[in-house]
SEZARO-185396 format. One record per residue: residue in one letter; x, y, z of N, C-alpha, C in turn. Coordinates in Angstrom, 1 decimal. Layout:
% SEZARO-185396
SITE   aa   n.east   n.north     n.up   ca.east   ca.north    ca.up   c.east   c.north     c.up
SITE    A        X         Y        Z         X          Y        Z        X         Y        Z
...
This chain:
% SEZARO-185396
SITE   aa   n.east   n.north     n.up   ca.east   ca.north    ca.up   c.east   c.north     c.up
SITE    M    -21.8      25.6    -99.9     -21.0       25.3    -98.7    -21.8      25.8    -97.5
SITE    P    -22.2      24.9    -96.6     -23.0       25.3    -95.4    -22.1      26.2    -94.5
SITE    V    -22.8      27.2    -93.9     -22.1       28.1    -93.0    -22.8      27.8    -91.6
SITE    Y    -22.0      27.6    -90.6     -22.6       27.2    -89.3    -22.4      28.4    -88.3
SITE    N    -21.3      29.0    -88.2     -21.0       30.0    -87.2    -21.5      29.7    -85.8
SITE    K    -21.1      28.6    -85.3     -21.5       28.2    -83.9    -20.4      27.4    -83.2
SITE    L    -20.5      27.4    -81.9     -19.6       26.6    -81.1    -19.9      25.1    -81.3
SITE    V    -18.8      24.3    -81.5     -18.9       22.9    -81.7    -18.0      22.2    -80.7
SITE    R    -18.2      20.9    -80.5     -17.3       20.1    -79.7    -15.9      20.1    -80.3
SITE    D    -15.0      19.9    -79.5     -13.5       20.0    -79.8    -13.1      19.1    -81.0
SITE    R    -13.7      17.9    -81.1     -13.3       16.9    -82.1    -14.0      17.0    -83.4
SITE    I    -15.0      17.9    -83.5     -15.7       18.1    -84.8    -14.9      18.4    -86.0
SITE    P    -13.9      19.3    -85.9     -13.1       19.5    -87.1    -12.3      18.3    -87.5
SITE    T    -11.8      17.5    -86.6     -11.1       16.3    -86.9    -12.1      15.3    -87.6
SITE    I    -13.3      15.2    -87.1     -14.3       14.3    -87.7    -14.6      14.7    -89.1
SITE    I    -14.8      16.0    -89.3     -15.0       16.6    -90.7    -13.9      16.2    -91.6
SITE    Q    -12.7      16.4    -91.1     -11.5       16.1    -92.0    -11.4      14.6    -92.3
SITE    S    -11.7      13.8    -91.3     -11.6       12.3    -91.5    -12.6      11.9    -92.6
SITE    N    -13.6      12.7    -92.9     -14.6       12.4    -93.9    -14.2      13.0    -95.2
SITE    G    -13.0      13.5    -95.3     -12.5       14.0    -96.6    -12.9      15.4    -96.9
SITE    K    -13.4      16.2    -95.9     -13.9       17.5    -96.1    -12.9      18.5    -95.4
SITE    T    -13.0      19.7    -95.7     -12.3       20.8    -95.0    -13.2      21.7    -94.3
SITE    C    -12.7      22.4    -93.3     -13.5       23.4    -92.6    -12.7      24.5    -92.1
SITE    N    -13.2      25.6    -91.8     -12.6       26.7    -91.2    -13.1      26.9    -89.8
SITE    T    -12.1      27.2    -88.9     -12.4       27.4    -87.5    -11.6      28.5    -86.9
SITE    R    -12.0      29.0    -85.8     -11.2       29.9    -85.0    -11.3      29.6    -83.5
SITE    I    -10.4      30.0    -82.7     -10.4       29.9    -81.3    -11.0      31.2    -80.7
SITE    L    -12.0      31.0    -79.9     -12.7       32.2    -79.3    -12.0      32.7    -78.1
SITE    D    -12.1      34.0    -77.9     -11.6       34.6    -76.6    -12.6      34.2    -75.5
SITE    V    -12.2      34.4    -74.3     -13.0       33.9    -73.2    -14.4      34.6    -73.2
SITE    E    -14.5      35.8    -73.4     -15.9       36.5    -73.3    -16.8      36.0    -74.5
SITE    V    -16.3      35.9    -75.7     -17.1       35.4    -76.8    -17.4      33.9    -76.5
SITE    Y    -16.4      33.1    -76.0     -16.7       31.7    -75.7    -17.8      31.6    -74.7
SITE    K    -17.9      32.4    -73.7     -19.0       32.4    -72.7    -20.3      32.7    -73.4
SITE    E    -20.3      33.7    -74.2     -21.5       34.0    -74.9    -22.0      32.9    -75.8
SITE    E    -21.1      32.2    -76.5     -21.4       31.1    -77.4    -21.9      29.9    -76.6
SITE    L    -21.3      29.7    -75.4     -21.8       28.6    -74.5    -23.2      28.8    -74.1
SITE    V    -23.6      30.0    -73.8     -24.9       30.4    -73.4    -25.9      30.1    -74.6
SITE    K    -25.5      30.5    -75.8     -26.3       30.2    -77.0    -26.4      28.7    -77.2
SITE    K    -25.3      28.0    -77.0     -25.2       26.5    -77.2    -26.2      25.8    -76.2
SITE    L    -26.2      26.3    -75.0     -27.1       25.7    -74.0    -28.6      25.9    -74.4
SITE    K    -28.9      27.0    -75.0     -30.2       27.3    -75.5    -30.5      26.4    -76.6
SITE    E    -29.6      26.2    -77.6     -29.7       25.3    -78.7    -30.0      23.9    -78.3
SITE    E    -29.2      23.4    -77.4     -29.3       22.0    -76.9    -30.6      21.9    -76.1
SITE    S    -31.1      22.9    -75.4     -32.3       22.8    -74.7    -33.5      22.7    -75.7
SITE    E    -33.4      23.5    -76.8     -34.5       23.5    -77.8    -34.5      22.1    -78.5
SITE    E    -33.3      21.6    -78.7     -33.3       20.2    -79.3    -33.9      19.2    -78.4
SITE    Y    -33.6      19.3    -77.1     -34.2       18.4    -76.1    -35.8      18.5    -76.2
SITE    Y    -36.3      19.7    -76.2     -37.7       19.8    -76.3    -38.3      19.2    -77.5
SITE    A    -37.6      19.2    -78.6     -38.0       18.7    -79.9    -38.0      17.2    -80.0
SITE    T    -37.3      16.5    -79.1     -37.1       15.1    -79.3    -38.4      14.4    -79.0
SITE    E    -38.5      13.2    -79.6     -39.7       12.4    -79.4    -39.4      11.0    -78.8
SITE    H    -38.2      10.7    -78.7     -37.8        9.3    -78.2    -36.9       9.5    -77.0
SITE    P    -37.0       8.6    -76.0     -36.2        8.6    -74.8    -34.7       8.6    -75.1
SITE    K    -34.2       7.8    -76.1     -32.8        7.8    -76.4    -32.3       9.2    -76.9
SITE    D    -33.1       9.8    -77.7     -32.7       11.1    -78.2    -32.8      12.1    -77.1
SITE    S    -33.7      12.0    -76.2     -33.8       12.9    -75.1    -32.5      12.8    -74.2
SITE    L    -32.1      11.6    -74.0     -30.9       11.4    -73.2    -29.6      12.0    -73.9
SITE    E    -29.6      11.8    -75.2     -28.4       12.4    -75.9    -28.4      13.9    -75.8
SITE    E    -29.6      14.5    -75.9     -29.6       16.0    -75.8    -29.3      16.4    -74.3
SITE    L    -29.7      15.7    -73.4     -29.4       16.0    -72.0    -27.9      15.8    -71.8
SITE    A    -27.3      14.8    -72.4     -25.8       14.7    -72.3    -25.1      15.9    -72.9
SITE    D    -25.6      16.4    -74.0     -25.0       17.6    -74.6    -25.2      18.8    -73.7
SITE    M    -26.3      18.9    -73.1     -26.6       20.0    -72.2    -25.6      20.0    -71.0
SITE    V    -25.4      18.8    -70.4     -24.5       18.6    -69.3    -23.0      19.0    -69.7
SITE    E    -22.6      18.6    -70.9     -21.3       19.0    -71.4    -21.2      20.5    -71.5
SITE    V    -22.2      21.2    -72.0     -22.2       22.7    -72.1    -22.1      23.3    -70.7
SITE    I    -22.9      22.7    -69.8     -22.9       23.2    -68.4    -21.6      23.0    -67.7
SITE    R    -20.9      21.9    -68.0     -19.6       21.7    -67.5    -18.6      22.8    -67.9
SITE    A    -18.7      23.1    -69.2     -17.8       24.2    -69.7    -18.2      25.5    -69.1
SITE    L    -19.5      25.8    -68.9     -19.9       27.1    -68.3    -19.4      27.1    -66.8
SITE    V    -19.5      26.0    -66.1     -19.0       26.0    -64.7    -17.5      26.5    -64.7
SITE    E    -16.7      25.9    -65.6     -15.3       26.3    -65.7    -15.1      27.8    -66.1
SITE    V    -15.9      28.3    -67.0     -15.9       29.7    -67.4    -16.2      30.6    -66.3
SITE    H    -17.1      30.1    -65.4     -17.4       30.9    -64.2    -16.4      30.8    -63.1
SITE    G    -15.3      30.1    -63.3     -14.2       30.0    -62.4    -14.4      28.9    -61.3
SITE    A    -15.2      27.9    -61.6     -15.3       26.9    -60.6    -15.0      25.5    -61.2
SITE    S    -14.7      24.6    -60.3     -14.5       23.2    -60.8    -15.9      22.5    -60.7
SITE    W    -15.9      21.3    -61.4     -17.1       20.5    -61.4    -17.4      20.1    -59.9
SITE    E    -16.4      19.8    -59.2     -16.6       19.4    -57.8    -17.2      20.5    -56.9
SITE    Q    -16.7      21.7    -57.1     -17.3       22.9    -56.4    -18.8      23.1    -56.8
SITE    F    -19.0      22.9    -58.1     -20.4       23.0    -58.6    -21.3      22.0    -58.0
SITE    E    -20.8      20.7    -57.9     -21.6       19.6    -57.3    -21.8      19.9    -55.9
SITE    E    -20.9      20.5    -55.2     -21.0       20.8    -53.7    -22.1      21.8    -53.6
SITE    L    -22.1      22.8    -54.4     -23.2       23.9    -54.4    -24.6      23.2    -54.7
SITE    R    -24.6      22.3    -55.7     -25.9       21.6    -56.0    -26.3      20.8    -54.8
SITE    K    -25.4      20.2    -54.1     -25.8       19.4    -52.9    -26.3      20.3    -51.8
SITE    Q    -25.7      21.4    -51.6     -26.1       22.4    -50.6    -27.5      22.8    -50.9
SITE    K    -27.8      23.2    -52.1     -29.1       23.6    -52.5    -30.2      22.5    -52.3
SITE    E    -29.8      21.3    -52.6     -30.7       20.1    -52.4    -31.0      19.9    -51.0
SITE    E    -30.0      20.0    -50.1     -30.2       19.9    -48.7    -31.1      21.0    -48.1
SITE    A    -30.9      22.2    -48.6     -31.7       23.3    -48.1    -33.1      23.4    -48.6
SITE    R    -33.2      23.0    -49.9     -34.5       23.3    -50.5    -35.1      22.0    -51.1
SITE    G    -34.4      20.9    -51.1     -34.9       19.7    -51.7    -34.5      19.5    -53.2
SITE    G    -34.9      18.4    -53.7     -34.6       18.1    -55.1    -36.0      18.2    -55.9
SITE    F    -36.1      17.4    -56.9     -37.4       17.3    -57.6    -38.0      15.9    -57.7
SITE    Q    -37.4      15.0    -56.9     -37.9       13.6    -56.9    -39.3      13.4    -56.5
SITE    D    -39.8      14.3    -55.6     -41.2       14.1    -55.0    -42.3      14.6    -56.0
SITE    R    -41.9      15.3    -57.1     -42.8       15.7    -58.1    -43.8      16.8    -57.6
SITE    V    -43.4      17.6    -56.6     -44.3       18.6    -56.0    -44.5      19.7    -57.0
SITE    F    -45.8      20.0    -57.2     -46.3       21.1    -58.1    -47.0      22.1    -57.3
SITE    L    -46.4      23.3    -57.2     -47.0       24.4    -56.4    -48.1      25.1    -57.1
SITE    I    -49.3      25.1    -56.6     -50.4       25.8    -57.2    -50.5      27.2    -56.8
SITE    D    -50.5      27.6    -55.6     -50.6       28.9    -55.2    -50.2      29.1    -53.7
SITE    V    -50.0      30.3    -53.2     -49.7       30.6    -51.9    -50.6      31.7    -51.4
SITE    D    -51.3      31.4    -50.2     -52.1       32.4    -49.6    -51.2      33.3    -48.7
SITE    D    -51.0      34.5    -49.1     -50.1       35.4    -48.3    -50.9      36.4    -47.5
SITE    N    -52.2      36.2    -47.3     -53.0       37.1    -46.5    -53.0      36.5    -45.1
SITE    K    -52.1      37.0    -44.3     -52.0       36.5    -42.9    -53.0      37.3    -42.1
SITE    E    -53.8      36.5    -41.3     -54.7       37.1    -40.3    -54.1      37.0    -38.9
SITE    I    -54.0      38.2    -38.3     -53.4       38.2    -36.9    -54.5      38.4    -35.9
């Protein structure tokens, strides 16, 4: 019997049962849930890095966004509040569309 001990999407137990199998689950308290979400984000990120095909990459990115959505709520914000924060940062500092790669900064000011 495989042992997973990891956070899974809400419908996974139902899907397992629909395949004629049984599983054991528990509901996490908020602090443990937050810790498991952080682990899940790392897991999904590692899976993203391991992909070799664009379709697989998009699926892993979708998983990462779902985990991020849950983390936003755990941190006490709505997705709309989060999106507003993202927009503010984009307005102040820009996005990543221009593909700017910073090489170095000369901080030796001559006066």
